[in-house]
N, C-alpha and C positions, 0 to 999 in steps of 0.2 A: 504493500499500499504506499510506502514511503516514496516509491519511485513513480507514482502516478503523474506528477508534473513533468517527468522526463519524456512521457509519451504524448505530451500535449498535441504535438503537430501531427502525429499519427491519429489521434483521437478526432481532431477537427478536420473532418472530411465533408465533401458535399452531402453525404448521408447522414451526417450528425448536425442537428440544428438546435436552436433554443428550445424548440418544442420537444425534441427527443430527450433533451437533457433535463429540462425542468418542468415541462408541462405536457406530458403525452396525452394526446387525444383532444386537447383544447387549443384554441387559438390564443395569441398573446393577449388580446382583449378580454377574451373570456376568463383566462387565468388571472388577470389583474383584477377583474371585477370580483371574482371569488375571493382572492387574497385580501382585498380591501375590507371585505365583510367578515371573513373568518379570522382575521389577525386581531380584531377588537376583542372578542371573548378570549382568545389565546393569551393576549398580553394581560388581560385583567386576571385571568386564571393563574398566571405565573406571578404577578406582582401583588396579588391580593394577599396571599399568605405572608409575604415579605412585609407588607404594610402592617399586619397584626403584629409581627415581631418587632417592627419599628415603634409601633404604639406601646407595647409592653416595655421597651427599653427606655422610651420617653418618660413614661409614668414612673419607672424606677430611679431614673437619673434626676428627675425633677421632684421626686417624692410627692406626687400628687396625681389625682384622677380628675381630669376635667374636659369639658367640651373642646377647649382649645387644643388639647393634645390630640383628641379624636380627629378634629377637622384638619390639623396639621398633617397627620398620617394619612388621611383620606386624600388630601391635595397632592401630597408627595406621591401616593400610589397612582393617582390619575395621571400625573405628569410623567411618571416612569413608564407607565403603560403607553402613553402617547409617544414617548421617545422611541419605544420598541416598535411601535406601529410604523413610525417614519423610517426606521432603519430597514424593517423587513420589506416594505412596500417599494422602497427606494431600490433595494436589490432586485426584486422581482421585475419591476418595470425597466430598469436600466440594463439588466442583463439582456433582455429582448432587444432593446434599442441598440446597444453595442454590437449584438450579433448581426443585426440588420445593416448596421453601418460598416462594419468590419469584415464580417463573414469569417472566412479561414484565417484572416490576418489577426485574429484574436491572439493576444500576446500572454502566454503563460500565466504568471502570477496576477497581473492586472485584470485579466479577464474575469476572475472570480471575485477578486477584492474590491476593484474599483466601483462596481455598481452600487455599493452601500454607501459611497462617499456622501452624496447629497443628503441622505437621511441622518448620517452621523452628525453632520453640522447642527442639527437641532439642539444638540447638547449645551451649546452656548447660551440658550435661552431657558435652560432648565433651572430649578431652585438649587441652591448650594448643596443640600444633602444628596440630591440625586446625582449632582456632579461628582461629589466626593466618593460616594458609595459605588456608582457605576464604574468610575475610572479605576478604583481600586479593585473591583471585581474582574474587570476586563484585563487588568495587569496580571492578576492571579491566574486567569485562564491562559494568557499568553505565556507566562513564565513556566507553568506546569507543562503545557503543551511542548514548549521548546526544549525543556529538559528531557521529556520522555521520548521525543522523536529524534534526538541527536544520536548519531551511530558511533561517535568517538569512544574508544575503549576506556578512556579516563572518566568520562561522563557516565558510561554504562556501569563502571565499578562504583562511582560515587552515589548514584541514585539507588543502589542496592545496599550500600554500607551505612549502617546505623551510626558507627563511629564517625564516618566522614560528615554525615548530616549533623550530628551533634556538634562537631568542631566548627563546622561552617556556621551554624546557628549562633554558637558562642561568639565568633568574630563579628557576626552581624549585630548581635545583641550589645557588644561593646561599642560598636560604631553608633548605635541608636543613643547609648548612653552619653558618648562623647558629644555628639552634635546636639542632642536635646538639652544638655547643660549649657550649651553656648549659643542658643537661639532665644529670641523673644517669643516668636509664635509656637505654641505648644501643640504637637501632633498627638492624636490619640495613640497610646500604646499601653501595654499592661504594666508598666512602671513609669513613674515620673519623678525625676531628680529634683530635689529641693534647691532652688536658687537663692532663696533669702533666708536669713536666720530667723526662724519663728520662735525660737526659744527665749522667752522673757528671763530677765534677771530673777535668780532664785533668792528669796529673802532668807537672811540668816536667822537662826533660831534665836528668839527673844532671850536677852540676858536679864537676870534678876537685878532689880534696882538696888544700887547701894551707893554710898557716899564716895566709894573709891572707883566706881565705874566711869571711865571717861566719856564725855558728851561729844558727839560728832554733829554739830549743828549744820554742817554742809550736806550731810547725807550723801556723799559722793558715790557714784556708781561703782568705783573701785572696790568698795566694800562688799559688793554683791557678786559672788562668783557665778559663772555660767557653765553649763555642760558644753562640750565640744561639738556635739551633734546640732543639726539645724531644726529638728523637729521640736514640737512644743512640749510634749508629754514624755514620760519614761520610755526607754528604748523598747521594752517588751510590749507596751501598749501600742506604740507606733507600728511595730511589726505586725502585731496581731490584727490591728485595725485594717492594714492593707491586705492581710490574707483573707480576712472576713469579707472585704469588699469584693475581691476577685473571686472568691468561693461563691458568693451570692450571685454575682454577675455570671459566672459560668453556669450555675444551676438554672438561673432563670433563662439564659439562652438555650441551654439543652432542652429544658422543659417546654419552652415555647416552640422549639423546632419539632419535638416529638408530637406535641398536641396538634400543630398545624398538619403533620403528616397523617395522623390518624383521625382527625376530625370527621373526614367524609364517611368513614365506616363504623364510627362509634355506635350509632343507633342500632346497626345490625349486629355488630360484634363488639359488645362493651369490653370483652377480655383483651382486646387489641391494645387497649391502654396499658394493661400490666405488661404485655409482652414488649411494647414500645419503651416503657420505663426501664425494663430489664436491659435494653439494648443502648441505653444512653451512654454517651462517651465519658465515663467517669474518670477514666485517665486523663482526658483533656481538662476536666474540672481540676483534678489534682495538680496537673501541670501548671494552669493559671494561678492556683493558690500558692504553691511552692515557689514558682518563678518570681512573684511579687515578694514573697516573704524572704526569700534568699537574697534578693536585691537590697531590701531594706536592712537585713541583718548584716550584710557585707559593708554597707556604707557606715553603719553604726560602729562596727568593729575598727574599720579603718580610721574613722574620725577619733574614736576614743583612744586608739593606740597611739596616734600621732599627736592628739591633743588639738586638733583642728581640722576643719574640712578644706579640701582642696578640690578643684574641678576634675582632676584625674580620678577621684574616687568613683564617680559614676561610670567611667569607662571600665574600671577594674571590676566593679560590681556588677555591671552588665555582662561582662565576660563569664564571671563566676556563676551568676544566675542562669546562664544558658545552658548549664549542665542538665537542667530539669527537662530540657527538650527531649532527652532520651526516654522520658516517660510516656510521651505522646508524639512520636515523630510523624508528620504528615505534611502534605504539600500546602494545605491551607494555612497553617501556622507558619511555615517557613516563608511562603510567598507574602504573606501579611508582614512578616519581619522585614524582608527585602524592601517592600513598598514603603513601610514606615521609615526605614533607613534612608531610602532615596528622597522621600519628601523632606526629611530633616536636613539632608545635604543641600537640597535645593533652597530651603528656607535660610540655611547658614550662608549659602553663596548669595543670595539676594540681599540679605541684611548686611553682608560684608561689603558689597559692591553697589551701594545706594546711588552712587553717581554714574554708573554705567546705564545709559539710557535704553539701549536695546534690550538689556536684561530685564530692566523694570517694565518695559513695554510688554515683553513676553509674559512676565508675572501678571500684569494687569488684564491680559487677555484670558485668563484662567487656564493654568497648566493642566488641571484636571481634564478640561474639555479637549484640549489638544492631544493629551495622552489617549483619551477615549476615541478621537477620530482616527488616529493611526492604528491603534491596536484593535478596534471593532473590525476595521477592514482586514486586519491580519486574522481575526477570528473567522471571517467568512472564507478566507483562503484555507485556514486549518481545517474547517469543517469539511472542505471538499478533499483535501489531500491527506490530512492526518487525523481522521476521526478516531482512530485507535489510541491516539495519544492525548486526546482531550479528556477533561474530568466529566464526570456524570452530570454535574451541575452545569457545565458549559453546553453540552449536548441537549440537555433538558431545555436550558434557556433558548438556544438557537432554534430547536425544533418547534417548541410550543409557541414562541413568539412569532414564528414565521409560518404557523399553521401547517407544519410538516414540509413546506417547500424546501427547506435546507436538507432535510433527510432524503427527499426524492432526488435532488440534484446530485448529492453525494453518492447515492446508490447508482444512479445512472452513469455518473462520471467513472466510477469504479468499474462498472460492467463494460464500458467502452474501452477503458484502460487495459483490462484484462484481455480483451479481444486483439487490442493492438500490440500487446506484449507477447 
C-alpha cells in the first residue's frame, strides 16, 4: 500500500476517471448534491459527542453549570461541523473539477490533497477553541501517520521500542519545561512551572513578652525567613494538589469518553456501561497523576537542596517526570507532547523577536489555522495512500465527515493501483 503513489501515472489512464475513483454510477453533479446533504448529519454525528466532552470539561474547569457553558459548547460544535462540511465538499467538488481540467495530467500528491484546499481556508474564521483543538488534532494525525508509514530501519526500531519512546518523551518533556518557564504565554500541558514566588513570608513564632526582649519597631522583612520553593503551601500539599487535579481530570476525561461511546446502546444493553468502565484507560490516568506529581516533587527537591529556585529546575524536572510515560506509552500522549513543545518553541521565538515584522505578521494570522490548512490537505493524501498507517480516530473523522466519500476513493485508488502493479 505504501507504493500506491509510485503507480499514479499507470493508474490515471483514459479508463480511470473521477467517476470511477470517487463516485461510481453517479455523475459529478449528482454526487455533489448527495454529498452536500449527507455530510451535514455526518459532521454533526462526529462533533456532537466531542461537544459533550467539551461541555463537561468547561464545567469542570470553571467549577459551574450554566447555560453560558452549554451555549458555548453548542456554538463550537456547530462551527466545527460547518468547518468539516466545508472541507469535505470542497474535496468532492474540486476533485472532479481538477480531473476535468487536467485529465491524465493529474500530478501525484497534489491530485489528492489539493482539492480540499478551499475548504480548509474556512478555519481562519472559526472560534479560537476550534482553531486550537483542530490544529492539534490534525497535527497528531499527521505525526502518527508519518511515523508509522516510514520504512527506515531506525524508525521501525524506535516505534516498537518502549525504551526509545520513553527516552524520547523525557527529552520532549524537558523541552516543554525549558520553554514554558521562559515564555509569557502559557500553553496547556499536564504540568506548569511556577514563574513567580507565591510563597509569602513565614511569620516567626511569637516570643513571650519580657522586659529583656528587644523591640524591633521597623518590623523588617529580613526578620521573616522564607522557604526556597515558589509554591504557597507545604511541599507535600503542593504535590498532592497537583496529583489530585490530574487524577480528577483524567477520570473525567475517560468517563466522558466511555459514556459518549456507549450512550447509543445503553437503553437496550445497560450492562454495556459496566464493560465500558472495565475497559477504561486506568494506566493513562495513573500516568497523568504521577507525571504531574513527579514534576512537582522534583522541583521541590531541587529548590530545597540548593536553597533557591533557578529556571533550569523546570527542564530537569520535566526530564525526570517523563519516566512515567513508560506506564502508558501511546501515540496520542507522545504526539500531544510534541505539539505542546513546538507551540512553546513558537511562543518563545515570537516573544524574543518582537521587532521582526514578518514573524509577528505570521503570528497574527493564526498559526493554528496555517497548520490546519497544510496538514489537513496532507491528511487527504494519507487517507488515499497510507490508510493502514492512520489512527482509528483519523479514519473515523475523515470517513464520517465525508459521508464515506474518502473511504470509497481510497478503496478504488488501491484497487486500480493493484491492477497497475
